N, C-alpha and C positions, 0 to 999 in steps of 0.2 A: 475415554477423550483427549487426544492432546492437548497442547498448549494452544494461547489463542497469540499468534503473533501478531504486535502489531507495528506499522512503519508512521512514524511523524512526521507531518512536513511541519512548513515555514511554522516554527511557532510554539510545538510542540517536542523537546526534547527527554522529555523522560515522564515518569512517575512520581509524585510525593511521598511513595512509599520506600522501604529499603531493599536493596537489591543485590543478585547474584549477579557478576557478567560470566558468562558461557566464551570463553574464548577458542580457538582453535586452527584449523583452515578450511578453503574453499579452492573445489577447481578453478576457479573466473578467477581468483585472485584476494584481496583482503574487500571486504563490506565495507561501509560509511564507517562502523563500531560494529564490535561485538551485542551479540543480542545482551540484554540485560533482564532478568528472570525474576519477575514478582509473584510473591503467593497474594494475587487478588483472583476472586473468584473459583475459577477453576487451576488459576493459572495462566501468566502472560508475559512472553516475549518481547519484548521493544528493542527499537532500532530508529535510530534518528535518522532520516533520511539524507541531511546536508550533515552529517557529526555533528555532535553536541556545540560544537564551536560553529556550525552555520557555515565552513567553508570548502562544500562541496558543491559544483554550480551543478543545475538539473543536470548538464549533459556529459558531465562527468561522473555518474553516481553509477555504481556497480552493481546494477539491482539484481546481477542474476547470483553475483556473492549472495547480496544481503538474505536472498530467498535461501538460497542452499544455509544460510548460516544459521538462516528459524526455522530451518526443518530437524535442522540438526539438533538445535535445541529442542527439538520437540514437538513443533510447531505443527497443526492440523488445518490449520486455516488461517491466512491473513488479512486484516482489517487496517487498509492506508487512510490516514488521514491528509488532507491537503488542501491547502489555499491557493484556487485558483479566482480567474477573475471572470463572470458571469455576463452574459450578456443579453439573456431572455431576462424580462421585466421581472418576474417573480424573484430572480438569482437576487437581492438586496444584498449589501455586507452582512456577513453573520447568521445568514441562513443557511441550515443543513439543509445539503440533498445527498441522496444517497442515489447513484447515478444509474442508468439500466443500460446504456448502450457508451461505445467509443470510436470514436476516428482518431485511427492513429497516422500523423504526416509523418511523426521521427524517421530521422537517417543516422548515419555514420554511428551508428553505434551496432552494436552486438544486440541481435533479436532473439535471439535461441539457447535454448537449454543444449542443445546438441552438438556433440564434439567432433571435428570430421574423424571420419571414417564412419560411423557411427549413422545406423539405419536413420531413415529420413521419416519422419511420422508427421502427420499431416491432422489439425486439429481446428475445430470448429467450432467456429466466432459468431455465428450468431447472438451465444448468450454470451459478454465478453465476462460478466460478471454473473458470479453460480446465482441463478433463483430460489434456490436453499435458503443461501446466505445471506442475502437481498432478505429475503424475509422473515427472516430472524434478527438480522438490524434493525429494520422499518417497525416491527412488534415490540422491541426494546424502546427505542424510541418513542414510539407510540403510548408506552408502558410509564416510561419517566415525564408525558405530556409536553414534550418538545413540539414545537413548530418545527415541521420540517418538509421538505419536499420529495414525494418518491417516487423518482425518475428524472430523467434529462441524460442530457447526450455532454460527454468531454471530449473534447479534444484536443488531441494530446499533439505536440511537439508545431514547428513553424516559431512562433513568435512569440511562445507558452502557450499554456495549458488554460482552457478555455472553459466554460459550460453554457450548454443552450438549455431552452425547453425541450 
């Protein structure tokens, strides 16, 4: 099993343990920062989505470079942590949600890992979040006796991210 990649959102800029930065390059340009690998559990590689100084605006995050850098660090799955507004009554501040659906209204940024001239590949977006990975995350949260919501829709783009029931 490879490392777990973690992309931290607003307020999550690293882990408290000592880690080793993995530098390199990506075909997509520089990531928000290079992954820091921690010897936690089976191993975790972490990137702060907005950079550790929170200087990268959401529309300027180089998502493709971040994913590529985590893959090059040895990650075979990614857990992204974010703070978004909730518009469903159950989505109170501080409540954890493991989303199962996504509505993507983003525009104006590259949206695929395909380079010019490469064969086009179509992907099924029926389950945008891996059902197997979601099950592992929800089992882990339940095992920690944490209050969370299993399922929700993330609306990305437009005026920011929102979580609906």
